[in-house]
N, C-alpha and C positions, 0 to 999 in steps of 0.2 A: 609826362614824367611817370615812370614805372614804379611799381611797388618796391622794387629793389633799391631805388634811389633813396627811399625812406628807411630802409633797413639793411645794414651791412653786418653780416655775421662776424663776430669777434674771434680773433685767433686765440689759440691756447696761450701764447705768450702774453697777449694783451690782458686776458683774464687773470693770469698768474700775477702780473705786475699790479693789477688793480687790487687783488687780494692782499699782496704784500704791503701795498701802500695803506690799505685800510687797517691791517693788523699792526703796522708800525705806528700809525696815529693812535690806535686804541691802546697799545702797550705804553707809548710815551705819555699819554694822558693819565693812564692808570699809575705809572711810576711816579709822576710829578705831582699828582693830586691825591695821593693816598692819605696825606695829612697836611696840616697847615705848613709844616716845615719839611715836607718830604724832599723837596729839591735841595734844601740845605743839608739834610742828613746824608744825601749821596756823597757830599764832600766831607762832612764831619766824621763819618764812619771810618774811612781810611786814616784821617788825621789823628783820630783818637787811638787807633791801633798802633800807628807808627809812634805817636807820642809816648804811649805806655812802654813800648820796647826801648825807646831812647832813654827813658827814665831808668829802666831796669839795667841797661848797660852802663849808665852813668853811675849807678849805685855800686856796681862791681869795678868801677874805675877803668873801663876800657875806652880809650880815646880814638883808636884807629884800628882798621883791619886790613892787612896786606896792602898798605900804602894809601888807603882811603879813609877819610874821617868817618867815625862811627855813624854820625847823622846821615851823611850821604849814602853810606853802605846800606843802612837799614831802609831809608826811603826808597832808594832805587830798587833794592831787592823786593820790597813789599809791592811797589807799583808794578814791577814785572810779573810777580805772582798773581796780582789781581786780574791781569788780562786773561789768565787761565781760570782762576777761581770764580770770578764773577760771571764769566761767559758760560762755563760748564754748569754752574749752579742754576742760572736762569734757563738754560736749554734743558737741563734735566727735569725741571718742574713745568715745562711749557705744555706738555700734553694734558695734564690734569687741570691746569689753569684755563685752558681754552677748549675744554671738552664740549661745551655747549655749542661752540661754533662749527663743530664737525657735522652738525645736522645739515649744514649747507654743503652741497656736493662739490662746490668750487673750492672749499677749504679743506686741506689735508693736514695731518699732524706735522708733516715736514715743513709746511709753510710757517706755522707758528714758531717752530724751532729756529728756522733760519732768520726770521725777522727778529726774534729775541736776541739771537747772537749778534746781529748787526747793531741793534739798539744798544746792547751792553758794551760792544766795542766802541761805539761812538761816545757813550757816557764815560767809560774808563779813559778814553783818550783825552776828553775834556778835563777830567780829574787830574790826569798826569801833567797836562800843560799848566793847569792852575798851581799844582803843588811844585812843579819844576820852576816856574817863574817866582812863586812865593818863597821857595827855599833859597833861591839865588839872591832874592831881595834881602833875606835875613842872614846872608853870609855863608850859606852852604851851597857851593857850586854844583848845580844839577844840569847845566846846559851841556849837551853832548859834544865831545870833540870829534866824533864820527857819527853825524846824524843819520846817514844812510843805514849803517849797521844797526843803530838803535831802532829805526823804523822796521827793518827787516826782521829783527829778533822779536820785537813786540807783536808784529803781525803773525809770526810763527807761533807765539804763545797763545794768541787769540784763536788761531786756526786749530791748535791742539786742544784748547778748551771746547771749541765747537765739536771736534771729533769725539772727545771724551763724553761730552754732554749728549751727543746723538746715541752713543752706546748705552749710557746709564739711564737715559730717558725710557728706553725700551725695557731695560732690566727692572727699573723701579715700578713700572706699570704692570709687568707680567709676573714678577717674582715677589711674593709676600715677604715683608720684613727685610728686604735686601738693603733698605736705606741704612740700617745699622752697619752693615758691612761696608757700604759706600762711605759712610762717615769715618770709619777706621782707615780706609784707603786714602781719603782726603787728608786726614791728619798725617799719615805716613808720608804722603807726597810733599806736604808742606815742610815737615821736619827734615826730609832728605833733599830738599831743593836749595839749601843754602840761604834761605831767607833770614833765619835767625841764628844759625850756627855756622861759624867759619869752618868750611870743610877742609881747608888747607892744614888745619891742626889735627885732622883725623888720620891715623896711621894707615899704611897699606897693610893688608889688601882691601880693607873696608872702604877706603877712599875711592878705590877703583870701582867697587861695587855700586857706589852712589851714582857713578856716571851712567848707569842704566836708566836713571830718571832723566828724561829730556828737559824737565823744568830746571834742573841744576845747570844744564848747558845754557839755558835762557838767562837765568839770573846772573851767572858769571859773565856771559857775553855782553849783556847790557851794561853791567858795571864797568867793564873794560872799555866799552864804546863811549861811556861818559868820561872816564878818566884813563888815559893811556898809561898812567903810572900805577894803576891797580894791578896786582899780581894775580891774574886769573888762574884758576885751577888748570893744571896741565891736562890736555886731552879734550878740552871743550871744543865742540863742533856744532856750528849753527845748522849745517845741513842735516844733522841728526834730528833736530827738532822738527824739521819739515818732513823727513821720512816717517817719523812716528805720527805726525799730524795727518799726513795723507792716508796712511794705513787706517788710522782711527776714523777718519771721515768716510772713507769708502766702506769700511766695515759697518759703521753706524747707518749709512744710507742703505746698505744691503739689508740690515735688520729692519729698518722702517719699511722697506719695500715688501719684505716677506710677511711682516706682522701688521701691515696697514689695516687690514679688516678687523683684527682683534683690537687694535688701539682705538679705532673709531666706534667700536660697539661696546666697550667696557662701561 
């Protein structure tokens, strides 16, 4: 038996998959063991946010929005937005959180970002399923009438969050104080995405301007896929979400390729 039988060089793909598996386990354990009720807070956080908005709309006596109950409208819109928000936020902070691991030459910044995006998509999917079943149990129908469209749109929003996070992760590491600007941008994206404000009530031409935001296309498309009676905003296009997401992902990957040395040496 030769020495080669005892040692087989690993391929680049094998090494990458091993790195991703290790990072995934590390991130999952860190997220679920950050505190005694960390796993419960992952579910309670969106429930509290949605509950506060439902109370606010109840106070102003709004019962439905464009053919959908206010409870379903808010829950679906918030869950759709979370696929973007939670993914982009975790990806944006991944470089700083995993900097110590870059001392190992097998681990690149992009590895940490992709694993975080996958983990966050998995967690948000579980939250969506739990809230969807729970809402239906309490009388608010959240089961999709068009499941395929629901999955396609939510995946597009997750992909958009990944792309946005890839870009902002480089900016937040290389540009001082840019986090302030990114916070303002995040607030604007939420307000213009139709999560809390019924955009059909906004007059033209401002309503048309809001369609520049791909998140608005996502929240409206998801609501319509849940309830065919919902009057979605005219001009909503699911393919627009994917076009924006693909551009953001490729631009983010190009930035990471160009600034990889700086990101690992900061």
